[in-house]
N, C-alpha and C positions, 0 to 999 in steps of 0.2 A: 676517150673510149677504150683505148688498150690499156690504160692504168686500171680502169674499173674491172676489165676482165681479169687481169693479172691479180688484182686484190681479191676478187671473188674466188679465184682458183686458190689462192694461198689460204684464205679464210675456210674454203671447203676442205682442203688437205688438213688443216689443223683441227677442224671439227671431227674429221673421220679418224685422225690419230688418236684424239682425246677419247672418241667413243670406243675404239678397239682397246685402249689402254684400260678403260673402265670396264669393259666385257671381260677382259683377260683377268683383271683383279677380282672381279666377281665370280668368274668360274674357278679360280684357284681357291678361293675362300670356301665355295661350296663342294667342290670336288676333292679337296685336299682330305677330308675326313674320311671319304668312301675308299680311298686308296687301300687301307689296311683290311678291308672287308674281303676282298677277293684276292687270293694268292695264285699267281700264275704257276704253271707247272716247271717253268724254268727257276723259279724262286723259292721253291719249297724247301731245298736244302739250307737256304739262307735264313729262314725263320728260326728263332730261339739261338741264334749264333750271335757272337760279338766280331766286330771287325778284326780283332786280334787272332781269333780262332779260325778264320777262313783263309785258305790260300788257293790261287788259281794256278792251274798249269795249262799253258797255251798250246793248242794245235794250230800253228800259224801257216799260212799259204798252202793250203791244200787244194790243189788244182785237179779237177776231174773233168774227163771228157764225156759229153753227153751226146745222144743221137739227136740231130736236127731233123727237120721236116723232110727235106729231100736227101737225106743221107750224109749231108754235111756235117763236120764236127761243130758242136757248141760246147762251151765250157762254163764250169762253175768254180769260182774261187770262194772257198769256205774257210773260216776261221772260227775255232771254237775254244771255249775255256773249261776246263774240267775242275770242279769244286772239291777241294779236300779241306779236312779240318785240322790237320796237323803236319808238321815237317816231315815225318817219316813217311806218311801217305802221299805226300807231294813228291818225295824222292822216288817212291816205288811207282807213282804215276808218270813220272818223267822217264824211268826206265822202260816202261811199257808203251811208249809214244810210237815207236816203229809199228807195233802190232796193231795199235789202235788206228794210226793212219792208214795201214794196209786194210783194215776192216772197213774203214770209211769209203775208201777207194773201191773196194770190192763191193760194197753196197751200191753205190752210185755209178760207177763206171759204166757206160753204155746205156743207161736208161734213157728213155725218151726225154728230150728237153722239155716238152710241154707237161709232161708228168711230174717232174721235179719242179718246174716253174709253178705249177699249180698247187703244190704242197704249202700248207703254212708253216711257220717257223716251228710252232709247238709239234706238228706233225713229223717234220723232218727231225726235230730233236729227239721225238719218241722212237724213230726208226733207228737212228744212230745209237740211242742208249741200248736198245735191244740187241743191235749188231754187236755192240762193244760187250755187253753182257755175254753173248754167244763166244766171242773170241776169247774172253778171259776164262770162260768154262772149258773151252778147247785147251787153254795153255795151263789149266788146272791151278789156277790163282784166284785169290780173292780179289774183289773189287776195292781199289784203294781210293776211288773218288765216290762222290755222293750224287753229283748231278752234272749235267751237260748244259752248257749255254752257247748259243750260236751267236757270235759277236760280229760276224761279217758274212754277208752272202752277195756275191757279184756275179751276175749272169752275163755271158757274151755270146 
């Protein structure tokens, strides 16, 4: 009796695995062609670029203090990549990192945790991009990067 139950469970597991694999392959075939039809806001700068012409400058381990519900501090760990299209712009972006980090902290520090947590990645990216543009304007310098990508968001 136990052998029948074990064999039935194994056969059921194999059927589920085979069905999942078939559905995954079906989805990949039918969804693969639709990927190019809609570009996201974070990928706009990557269109019409080759891999050799794109460089990323990372803003790593940006930790921001947010306001919790009862006044207790909450934290956001944010990592971003700034997209540049040539080595000179990458170097200029690298030299501007302290100002850009400060702009991001100034934008987010002290905001309510629930407000930031409720933002979509695209919305937060747009707010950061706008704040970076303002900071660069205050510094009277041109923008050496084309786009901002959020690569990590960890809330605590």
